[in-house]
Each structure stands twice: as C-alpha cells, then as structure tokens.
C-alpha positions in Angstrom: 9.8 -9.7 -0.5 11.0 -7.4 -3.2 9.3 -4.1 -4.1 7.7 -4.3 -7.5 6.4 -1.2 -9.3 4.0 -1.1 -12.2 2.3 1.7 -14.2 -0.7 0.0 -15.8 -3.1 2.2 -13.9 -1.5 5.4 -15.3 0.4 6.1 -12.1 3.0 4.3 -10.0 1.5 1.3 -8.2 3.7 -0.4 -5.6 3.0 -4.1 -5.4 3.4 -4.9 -1.7 2.6 -8.6 -2.3 0.9 -10.3 -5.2 -0.2 -13.2 -3.1 -1.2 -11.6 0.2 -4.5 -12.4 1.8 -7.0 -10.4 3.8 -5.2 -11.0 7.0 -2.0 -9.5 5.6 -3.9 -6.5 4.2 -5.2 -5.7 7.8 -1.7 -6.2 9.1 -0.3 -3.7 6.7 -3.1 -1.3 7.4 -2.2 -1.6 11.1 1.5 -0.9 10.5 0.5 2.2 8.5 -1.8 3.4 11.4 0.6 2.5 14.2 4.0 3.4 12.7 3.1 6.2 10.3 0.2 7.7 12.2 -2.0 7.3 9.1 -5.8 7.6 9.4 -7.9 6.1 6.7 -10.4 8.6 5.4 -12.5 6.5 3.2 -13.0 2.7 3.2 -14.6 0.8 0.4 -15.0 -2.9 0.9 -16.4 -4.9 -1.9 -16.8 -8.6 -2.5 -13.3 -9.1 -4.0 -11.5 -5.8 -3.5 -10.9 -3.3 -0.7 -9.7 0.3 -1.2 -8.8 2.4 1.8 -7.8 6.0 1.2 -5.3 8.0 3.3 -2.9 10.9 3.3 0.8 10.6 3.5 2.9 13.8 3.6 0.1 15.7 1.9 -0.5 13.1 -0.8 -3.7 11.2 -1.3 -2.9 7.5 -1.6 -4.9 4.3 -1.6 -4.1 0.9 0.0 -5.7 -1.7 -2.3 -6.5 -5.4 -1.8 -7.7 -7.8 -4.5 -8.3 -11.5 -4.1 -6.8 -11.8 -7.6 -3.8 -9.5 -7.5 -2.8 -9.1 -3.8 -2.0 -5.9 -2.0 -0.8 -2.7 -3.5 -0.6 1.0 -3.0 -1.1 3.9 -5.5 -2.1 7.5 -5.8 -5.8 7.9 -5.3 -6.1 10.0 -8.5 -4.5 7.2 -10.6 -4.3 8.7 -14.1 -4.3 12.3 -12.8 -1.6 11.6 -10.3 1.3 14.1 -10.1 4.9 13.0 -10.2 5.3 13.8 -6.5 2.3 11.6 -5.7 4.0 8.7 -7.5 7.3 9.4 -5.6 5.3 9.4 -2.3 4.1 5.9 -3.1 7.6 4.7 -3.8 8.9 6.3 -0.6 6.2 4.9 1.7 6.3 1.4 0.0 10.0 1.2 0.4 9.9 2.0 4.2 6.9 -0.3 4.6 8.9 -3.1 2.8 11.8 -2.7 5.2 9.5 -2.9 8.2 7.9 -6.1 6.9 11.3 -7.6 6.2 12.5 -6.7 9.7 9.4 -8.4 11.1 10.2 -11.6 9.2 13.8 -11.5 10.4 12.7 -11.0 14.0 10.1 -13.8 13.8 12.7 -16.2 12.3 15.4 -15.4 14.9 
C-alpha cells in the first residue's frame, strides 16, 4: 500500500485503496472510530457510493467509497476546502496507512 494523492476534486484527496471493497471500507471506518475516536456525523449510502462525514482535529472530512474507484478521504467542502483541511487529510491518511500496513505485517508474521 502506498499513499496516493490527487486533486481532481479541487482539494486534496487521499486514495486509501483504488481496489478496496465494501468490507475494507467498513474496516477502515472501524479503525477511524476505534483508534481516532471519530464519530461519523452524516452517512449517505447510495447504490454505488458511500460518503461518511466526520471531524478530525476541527476539520470536516469525508470517507468515500466507490465501487468504481475504491476508498478515499477528502475535505467535505471539496472545492472550497482550506489548505489546512487538505493538510489534515494528508496527516490522517498517512497515520491510517501506517496502521493498515502494520496490520498486514502482523497478519503475515
């Protein structure tokens, strides 16, 4: 796993996995809840996408799932996101990436 960033939404979007399924989305949501004490304030579940909004260190972020593009995280305001919102995405995604990598190492060992 390698953290990929893109800006096609007008903000920084951290691609957690471009091939992750629904089970992995819920696993990531569980890690955010358990390890970062995050509560999801809004949950939109559609046929092919899921958007769950939450706050991290005062920033409104969205955990996103798409059957076409995988799992990502971005500022909820997208095009109106502030620089510090984009930095919060990068910070949280980096820590989350390390947790996921450690899980893989633990499960392999």
